[in-house]
C-alpha positions in Angstrom: -37.7 31.8 -13.3 -35.7 34.5 -15.0 -34.1 37.5 -13.5 -36.7 39.7 -11.8 -36.1 43.4 -12.3 -36.0 45.8 -9.4 -39.5 47.2 -8.6 -40.3 50.7 -9.6 -39.8 53.5 -7.0 -42.4 53.1 -4.2 -43.4 49.5 -5.1 -42.4 46.0 -4.2 -42.2 42.7 -6.2 -44.5 39.7 -5.6 -43.0 36.5 -7.0 -45.3 33.6 -8.0 -44.2 30.0 -7.7 -45.7 26.7 -8.8 -49.5 26.9 -9.1 -49.5 30.6 -8.3 -47.4 31.1 -11.4 -49.8 29.0 -13.5 -52.9 30.8 -12.1 -51.6 34.3 -12.8 -49.7 33.4 -16.0 -46.9 35.6 -14.5 -43.6 35.2 -12.8 -44.1 38.4 -10.7 -46.2 41.5 -10.2 -45.5 44.8 -8.5 -47.7 46.5 -5.9 -47.5 49.9 -4.2 -45.8 50.1 -0.9 -46.1 50.3 2.1 -48.7 47.6 2.5 -49.6 45.9 5.7 -49.2 42.1 5.4 -52.9 41.7 6.4 -53.9 43.5 3.2 -51.7 41.6 0.8 -54.2 38.9 -0.2 -56.9 41.5 -0.8 -54.6 43.4 -3.1 -53.7 40.2 -5.0 -57.4 39.3 -5.3 -58.1 42.6 -6.9 -55.4 41.9 -9.6 -56.3 38.2 -10.0 -59.9 37.3 -9.2 -60.2 33.9 -7.5 -56.6 33.7 -6.4 -57.5 34.0 -2.7 -59.6 30.9 -2.6 -57.7 28.8 -5.1 -54.1 29.6 -4.2 -53.6 32.0 -1.3 -55.7 30.0 1.2 -53.0 27.3 1.4 -49.8 29.0 0.5 -46.7 30.1 2.4 -45.5 33.7 2.1 -42.0 35.1 2.5 -40.9 38.8 2.8 -37.3 39.2 1.9 -36.7 35.4 2.2 -38.3 35.3 5.8 -41.5 33.3 6.3 -44.3 35.5 7.6 -47.8 34.7 8.9 -50.6 36.4 6.9 -53.5 37.0 9.2 -56.9 36.0 7.8 -59.7 38.5 7.3 -61.6 37.4 10.3 -58.8 37.4 12.8 -58.0 40.2 15.2 -54.4 40.1 14.0 -55.4 41.3 10.5 -55.2 45.0 11.5 -52.6 44.5 14.3 -49.8 42.6 12.4 -46.5 44.4 12.7 -45.3 43.3 9.3 -45.5 46.0 6.7 -44.2 45.4 3.2 -41.9 48.3 2.2 -40.8 49.7 -1.1 -38.1 47.5 -2.7 -39.1 44.4 -0.7 -39.5 41.0 -2.3 -42.6 38.9 -1.4 -42.9 35.3 -2.5 -46.1 33.3 -2.9 -45.3 29.6 -2.4 -48.1 27.2 -2.8 -47.9 23.6 -1.5 -45.9 21.4 -3.8 -46.3 17.6 -4.1 -43.9 15.2 -5.5 -44.1 11.6 -6.3 
């Protein structure tokens, strides 16, 4: 992964690793901030149809290098999560990786 530029004013970067990178054919995207963590997967699904089921359902997510829990759509936590992604933040989508 090359150097990722700073996101434009009022936005944040989403970095794609492993199969997320392959699925999107991108190293990163930018999204408008602020964005509650519970809305992240919906925003990514709008940009990349099918990513929610194929990638996001089993991935880990970090915000500024800290792992965060992303509430699912059906949970009560989806609207109550205290994590809000801010402008300039860096979010990473990290799918499971196997080795052999």
